[in-house]
N, C-alpha and C positions, 0 to 999 in steps of 0.2 A: 083503479080497475076499469075495464071497458064496460059499457052498458051491457047488461046480461043478455039482451035480445040479440046482440051481435056476436056473442061468444061462439055459437055453433058455426057461423060464417067464417070466423077467423080460424077456429080449430079445424074445420073441414077443409079450408083452403090450404092450411099448412100440411095436412095429411095428404091432400091431392098432389101438392107440389113435390113432397118427398117421395110419393109413389112414382111420380114421373121421373124424378132423378134416379131412383133405384132402377127403374126400367132402362133408362139410358145407360147406366153403368153396367147392367147385366147383359144387355144385348150388344153393347159396344165392346165388351171384353171377351167376346167369343173367340176361342182359340188361344187365349192367353190367361187361362184360369188354372193351368196345371203347372206343377213343378215350380221352379224358381221364377217363371214368368208371372206367377201370381203376385210376387213381390216387386218385380222390376219392370214388367210389361215388355220385356225383350230389349230394354235400354236402346230404343230407337225412336224416341219421341220427336216430333217435328217442332219447328219454332212456334207455330200457332198454339199447340197444346202446352208446350213448356211455358210460354208467355202467359197463357190463360191460367194454368194451374198455379204458377208462381204468383200471379196477381190475386187469384182467389184466396191463396194462403196468406199473403201479406196483408190484404185488406180483410182482416178477420175480426175477431172479438175486440182487439185493441182499437181498431179504427171505427167499427160500426157502433160500439158502445162506449169504450173508454175515451176516444178522441172527441166524439160528439159530446160526451159528458163533460170533458174539460172545456170544450167550447161553450157549453151551457154555463159553466162556473167561472171561466177565466177568459172568455172572448177568443182572441186570436191565439191564446195559449192552447187551444184545441189542435193547432197545427204542429205542436212540438213533437208529438208521438210520430206523426207522419214524416217529419224531418229526420228523426232517428232511424225510422224504417228505411227511408231513401238512402241515407248514409250507410246503413248496414248492408244493403244490397250492392251499393257501389264498392264497398270494401270486399264483399264476397265475390264480386266479378273478377278480382285478381286471383282467385283460386281456380278458375275454369280450366287452366292447362292440365289439371289432374284428370280431366275427362279421358285423355289418351291412355291412362293407366287402367281403365276398366274396373275401378273400385266399385264395391257394392254398398259399403257403409262408411260412415265418417270414422269409425274405429280403424278400418283398414287404412284410410288416408293418414290418420295419426301414426299408425305403426310404420308406414312408409317414411314419414318425415323423420322419425326417431330411430333410424338405423335398422328398421325391420324388427325391432324388439317386440316380442309377443306380449311382454308384460304391459307395454303401453296400450296395446289393443285390449287386453283384458280389463284394465282400469277404465279406459275410455268407453268400452262397451257397456259396463255397468253404469257409468255416469250418463251416457247417452240415453239409456233406457229410463233412468230416473227423470232426466230432463223431459223426455217425451211424455211421461206420465204427468209431469207438472203442466206441460202445455195442453194436454188433452183435458185436464181438470179445469184449466182456464177457459177453454172453449165451452165445456159443459156448463160452467158457471155463467158464461155470457149468454148462451142460448136459453138458459133457465130464466134469466132476467126478462127476456121478451115474454116468455110464456107466463111467468108468474104475474107480470103486470097485466097481461091480457085476460088471463083466466081467473086470477085471484085465488089460486089454490096453493097448497103448501109447496114451498120452493123445492123440497126434496123430491116430490113427485115430478115437478118440472124438470129437474136435473135428470131423473130417470127417463123421461120422455125424450129429452135431448140426446142422451146416450144412445137410446135405441134408434133415434133418427139418423145420426151420422154413422152409426155402426152398421146400419142395414146395407148400404150400397158397398161399403168396404167388404163386408162379409160375403156378398154374393159374387163380387167380381174382382177383388184385389186392386192392384195398383192402376191398371188400365181403367177400371170402373171409377176410381178416384179422379184420375186425370180428365176423363171425358165428362164426368159429372161436374167437375170444376169448371170446364169450359162453358157449360150451360149456365152455371151459377155466376160465373164471372160476368157474363153478358147481362144477366139480371141485376147484378150488383151495380155495375157501371151505369146502365140505363136508369135503374130505379133511383139510385142516390143522386144522380145528376138532375133528374126531373124534380125530386123532392127539394133539392137546393134551390132550383129556379122557382119553384112554387112557394117555398117557405119565405124567401126574401120579401116579396110583396105582401104576403100575409102578415109579416112582422112590421110592415109600414115602411120598408126600405132601410137602407144602411144607416142613414142619419137618425132614424127613429131608434134603431138598435143601439147606436152610440149614446143617444140621450137616455135610453133605458138603463144601460150599464152605469152611466154617470150618475143618474138619480139614485141608483142602488149603492153608490159609494164605491164603484169599481171603474173609475176612469182609465186606470192603467191597463184594463183588459183589452182596450181597443188600440193600444200601442203595438210596437214591434214584438211579435209573438206573445203578446199579452204579458210581458215580463213584469210589468208593474203590478199585476195581480197574481201571477203564478209564482214569481220569485226567480231570480237568475240562477241561484244555486239549485233549486228544485228542478228547473228546466234542464240544466246541464246534467244533473243526475239522471233524469228521465231519458235524455238522449243517449247517455252512456249505457244505461241498462238496456235500452232498445237495440242499440248497435251491437252490444255484446250478446244480446239475445239472438239476433239474426246470425251472427258469426258462430255462435256456439250451439245452434240448433240443427240437428241432423236433417230435418225436413227440407230445408233449403238446399243442402248439399245433395240430397237425392235428386233434385232437379238437374244438377250438373251431371251426376252419374248416369241418369236415364235419358239425357239429351242425345240426339242423333250424332252430334259431333261437338267439338269445342266452339266452333263458330256459332252454332245454334244457342249454346248455353250463354256465351258472352252477349249476344244480341238480346236475349231474353232478360238477362240480369240488368244490363245497362238501360234497356227500354223501360223495365218496371221501376228502376230507380228514379228515372225522370218522371214517370207517371205518378209514383207515390209522392214526390215532392209537390206536384200540382194538386194531387188528390187530397193532400193534407189540409189545404185551404177550403176544399169543398166540405169536408167533415166539420171543420171549425165553424163554417158559415151556417150549417144546419143546426149545430148546437147553439150558436148565438141567436139565431132566429127563434128557436124553440124557447129560449129564455125570455125574449121580448114578448112572444105570443102568450106565454104562461103568465107573465106579469100583467099584461093587458086584460087577460081573462080572469084575473084574480085567483088563479090556481096556485097550488104548491106541489112540489115533488119531493119525495123522501130522499132521493139521490139523483145526481146528474146522470147516472147510468140509465135512468128511465127516460131521458130526454127524447131519444129517437122513438121509443114506444109511445110516448105522449103525443108526438107529432102524428104517428100512424093511427092512433086510436081516437084522438080528440080534435084534431085539426083538419085532417084531409077527407074525412067522410069514410064510410065503410068500404067502398070499392077501392079507392086509391090507398086507403089505410091498409087493407089486406095485401095489396100489391107490394107496398113498401115494407110491411112486416115480413113478408116472404123474402124480400131482398136482404133485410137485415139478418134473418135466420140463415139465408144462403151464405152470407159472409162467415158466420160462425160455424155452420155445418161443413163448409168446404175446408176451413182450417183444421177443424177437428178430425175430419176424415184423413187429411194428409198426415197429420201427426200420428194418427192411429196406425196407418200402414207403415210409417217409418219406425215407430216403436216396435211393431211386430217383426219387421226385418232385422232390427238390432237384436231383439231377444233371440230369434232363431239362428241368426248368422254369427253372433258374437257371444252373447251371454251363456246360452245353453251349451254350446261346444266348449266354452272355457270351463264350465262346471263338470260336464260329462266326459270331455276329452274326445268326443265323437261328433261328427256332423250329422245332420238329419238327412235321411235318404231322400233322393229326388222325388220318388213316387209318393212320399209322405208329406211333402211340403205344403200342399194345399190344405190338407186336413189339419196339420200342425199349425198352420198360419191362422186358421179360423179359431182353433182352440186358444192360441196365444192372443188373438184379438179379444176374445171374451175375457181373458185374464187381465189384459191391459185396461180394458174399459171398466172392469169391476174395480181395479185399483184406483183409476182416475176418479170414479164416482165417489169412492171413500175420501179422496183428497178434497173434493168439492164441498164436503160437509163442513170444512174448516175455512172456506174461501168466502171473501166478501167483495169489496169494491174492486172493479176491474183494473184501473190504473194503479191503485195501491198494490194490487197483486204483482203488476209488472215491476214497480219500484222496489217492493220488499222481497218477494220470492224470486223473481227472475233476476233482479239486480243483485241478490245475495248469492245465488247458486250457479249462475252461468258464466260470470267473468273468468273464473279459474279455467274452465274448459275453453272459452274463447281465446284467452291469452296463450294457452298451450298450442292451439292450432295456429295462431299468428306467429309465435316463435318458431314452430316447426316449419312453417311455410317460408319465412323470410330470413331465418338465422340458421345457417348450416352448423354453427357451433353448438346448438342446443342438443342436450343429451337426454336419454330416457329418464335419468335421475332428475333432471331439471323439469321434465314433463310431470313427473310425480309431484315435485315440489310445487309447481304452479297449480295443479288441480287440487291437491290436498290443502294447501295454504288458503287458496281462495274459497274452497268449499267450507273449511273449518271456520274461517272468519264469517262466512255467510250464515252458517248454522248458529253461531254465537249471537249474531244479530237477530235471527228469527226466534231464538229461545230465551234471550235476555231482554225484556222490554225496556229496562232503564238504559242499557247500553245502546239499544236501537234508537231510543229517543236522542241520545247524545250524538250518534252517527247522523241522524236526520238533521239535527241542528247544525252540526259542524260541516257536513258534506252534502246535504240535501237528500241523502239516501245511501245505501250500501254499495252501489255500483262503482263509484270512483275509488274509495279505499280498497275495495275487494280487488279491482283491476290492478291497482298499484302494488298491493301486497303479492298478488300472484305473479306479476311481472318481475318484481324484485327477487322473489324466491326462485323463479325459474332461471333468471340470468345468473344469480349468485351460485346456485347449485351446479348449473351447467359449466360455469367457469372453473369450479372446484373439482369436476369429475372429467375423466378422459373422454374425448370426442369419439364418435363412431367412425370407423374406417371402412364401413361397408359401402360398396359401390351401388349405383342406382340399380343395376341388374340384380345384385344380391338382396337389396331391400325389397324389390318386387317379388323375387323368388320366395322370400320369407313370408310376404303377405299371402301369396298363393298357397304355400305350405300350411299356413295357419288356418286358411279357410277350407282345407281338405282338398286342395288342388281342383277346386271347382272353377272351371272356365280358364281363360288365358289372360294373363296380365299384360 
């Protein structure tokens, strides 16, 4: 825990920063807080805003806490998560041509791929909402890690504070508020984390001293290629798989495509961020490695590698710099949480509720319904966090278990015209059922971890095999592109033009 005399400074600084972010979101979203614009921002975002919001989302809890924690424990193994994120964005860049279809949600995109069949949209809508709740819970858990370390209070209260923090600017301004707040936070993240990496390396005694520290601790493999000697090849591959499928199967990143000004903007943003994440992965690993060396030299211990960044901010850099970097870390978590929150609300209102009621929400009621839905989503995510622990373990177990089925379904639909709606169901259900078995059967989960490094690889393989086999055994769709688009428009209640 932080020295108690500095707690008011850190807590006050966090509140002041979030107040500033909320104001940016509120005033920046004027004119786009009514009707569907609350959820899409008018789908006319420039390259700057798409690049920044995409970066702020991808450099989130996994990078600021999980990857740094892996760097703390496994040296260059801290760069593995960033590698998976970069590859995920690269794969997703191949989906940007769908921008011309004017989709609103990932469920609509899936419906289009599978012959315009509404059943695919209904299934994917439900799955997408569950996935967003999972991601929001992850970000709440990450933000609470910072606060609990600094304040030393019950983690449940820290999670509640975090929920209120990133829910605030989404509530007041919707999607535009999220995007403009992300732009501010992205600049803070990049500047802050780069500075702390440059400062941390000499404080740790330089790279050679870091290498000696890891070697003395019996971890010489941590300083090799991606730290595989410490992390383990199988575990590394499993983490890359779960991260890639997490990006491909998460609606938040698709929203950046749908709300871009045009296809060119989306493509440039995704390719640019893919390259940036690859470079950025080494920055986070270096911070974690430096934190480990400094901790050893100071004779300190940490309960978990997840606290490595907080340790640097509160015990190494001094109050002023520490506050700045704690804010940067919280910004990474808050920006990701806000993005997932607005995506979850969009899916709930556009896909899930109409599937249940058979009616779309009236345009005039969208803003109010969106705010109510936001509160519901945040409450559900808060409950999920009560069962969440280590950040990277969360990616490997929960994300690696439940997202591959959805990711495979989108990949088959995008690249294999023979895929059928029955195949889509087979991919989603087989991958999800396997993932649930892993999560609910500890002994089976241990076997999967030992055999495959985690559930992501077998879940992906099972979903792919099921999707291909069932598609080949069922008649292919004969719907034309125009018919598929018309079906999507009809399912959304003829809102907008496709």
